[in-house]
N, C-alpha and C positions, 0 to 999 in steps of 0.2 A: 237511821234509828237513834233517838235519845232516850234520857231518862224520863221516865213517865211519873209525875208524881199523883195521886189518885185523888187526894186530898185537894189540891191545886185546881185538878180536872173539873172536879163535882164544883167547885166554887162560878165557875163559868156557864151554868146555867140552872134554870127554877121551874123548869115545866114538868109535869108528873108525866108516869108510863109512856114517857118518849126518849130509848134510850140511845146513846149518844156513841162512835164508836170510837174507840182509844188506839185499836191497833189491830193487826193482823197476822194470824201467823198459821201455815201448812194450811189453808183455806177455811180456818177458823175464824172466827173474830171477838176480840175482847170488847164489851159494851159497858159503859158505864149509868144506871137511870136510877131515879130518884119517886119513889111508888109510896103512895096514902090512897087508902079507900079499898075499893076491891075492885079487880080485872074481869074479867070475863071468863065463862069456862072455856077450856081449848085443849087442843093437842097437836103434835107434831108427828105426823106418821111416820118420816124418813129420820129426822132429829133427835139426840139425848140434847138437854137443856141443863146448864149449870147455874145455880143460883148460888151468889156468895153475897153475903151480909157484909158490909162495911161499918154499918151504922144504923142503929137501932133491933126492930125484934119485925120478922117478916113469916106471917102461918102462908104455907101454903095449901090448900085444900083440894084432894084427892076425892074420888068418887066413894073409897072404902074407910080412909083417915084422913086427920091433918096431922102434916109435921111442922112444925115450928121450928123457925133459926133463928140464932141470936148472932152478934157482933163479933165474926171472925171464925163463923161454921157455914159451910156450904153445904147443897142439897143437888144431885144430880135425878133431874124429873126424868126416866127413862122413854124413849122413842113411842108412841100412841099411848101415852097414857095424860087421861082429861086430866087438868090442873086448874087451878085457879088463886093465883098470887095475893095476898091481903094483907095490906098495913094498916093498925089501926090510928099508927102516927108516921111521920115519915120517916121514911126506909130510905138508906143508900144501898145499891144493891149491885155488885159485876157481874154480867153476865157473862158466859163462854159459850158458844154456839157455832156450829158451820154457817158460812156465808150464805149458803141455800134458806136456811130457816126463814119461815116469814114469824111475822111480828104476832100475830092473832092465830097461826096455826091457820086452822081448817076454818078459821069463824073470820066474817068479816062484820066491823062495830067500828062505832063513831071514833073509838080510839086505834084505830089501826094505825102505824106507822108504815109506807110503802119503801120508803128509804131510810137508811138511818144517819145521820149528822154525824161529818167528822168532826171531833174539837180535838 
């Protein structure tokens, strides 16, 4: 294992809503993603999901409220909770989640990624 520079890793890709794997530990994966626009409402029945904003501001719409995250903040979406990330401008996020998680949870959409690219 070597030191991972998050900013250097973000420079390696430009596609949106397609997380890239930068590490694994204890059956968890660390992903980086660039987001802009709206995702789809979805949930993960068996996994919690951590969103940490590295750059920008991210809204996570839940069925009963919207959580706004700014640079340096994170939020854990509990398993089974419907959520939809929304990025009005390009946002860079770090995601921390189990290896078993599916990108769009219980929903199959055009933006669903089956396997995360390692960078």
